C-alpha positions in Angstrom: 0.1 0.1 0.1 2.9 2.5 0.8 4.7 1.8 -2.5 1.2 2.2 -4.5 0.6 5.4 -2.4 4.3 7.1 -3.2 4.5 5.9 -6.9 2.8 8.9 -8.6 4.3 11.8 -6.2 8.1 9.9 -6.8 7.4 10.3 -10.6 5.9 13.6 -10.6 8.7 14.9 -8.2 11.8 13.0 -9.4 14.3 15.7 -7.9 13.3 15.1 -4.6 14.9 12.6 -2.8 12.6 10.3 -0.6 12.3 7.0 1.1 10.2 4.9 3.0 10.8 2.3 5.4 8.3 0.1 7.2 9.1 -0.9 11.1 7.8 -2.6 13.9 7.7 -0.1 17.0 5.8 2.6 18.4 5.4 5.2 16.6 7.1 7.6 18.7 10.2 5.6 18.9 10.5 4.7 15.3 9.9 8.4 14.2 12.7 9.3 16.6 15.1 6.7 15.5 14.4 7.6 11.7 15.0 11.5 12.4 18.7 11.4 12.6 20.2 12.6 9.6 17.0 13.3 8.2 16.2 17.2 6.4 12.7 17.3 7.3 10.0 15.1 8.9 6.5 15.6 7.9 3.8 13.9 9.7 0.0 14.2 9.1 -2.8 15.7 11.5 -6.6 15.4 11.6 -8.9 17.9 11.9 -12.0 17.2 13.8 -15.3 18.6 13.3 -16.5 21.3 15.7 -12.7 22.0 16.7 -10.4 24.7 15.4 -6.8 23.9 14.2 -5.0 20.3 14.3 -5.6 17.9 17.0 -2.3 16.9 17.8 -1.6 13.8 20.1 1.3 12.3 21.6 3.3 11.3 18.8 3.1 14.7 17.4 4.2 16.1 21.0 7.0 14.0 21.2 8.4 14.4 17.6 7.9 18.4 18.1 10.0 18.4 21.2 12.3 15.9 20.8 13.3 16.0 16.8 16.8 17.1 16.0 15.7 18.4 12.7 12.7 20.8 11.3 9.0 19.1 11.6 6.5 19.8 9.3 2.8 19.1 10.3 0.1 18.9 7.6 -3.8 18.7 7.6 -4.9 15.3 6.7 -7.6 15.5 3.5 
């Protein structure tokens, strides 16, 4: 599923290096481990009906406070 989802964007933006990896770990630990040597980490966040802004959870807070690289939190559509 991941390879299928990334196929079209990878072909459209060939000059942008990207990689993917599937790991078995907690999301917080996996993201913090993957961030070393990363230029930018992009994570999605949900918008909940009736709430202003993005709803951030434990994973978001962990990477925002402990990441050694810039973080982009984007709304999932």
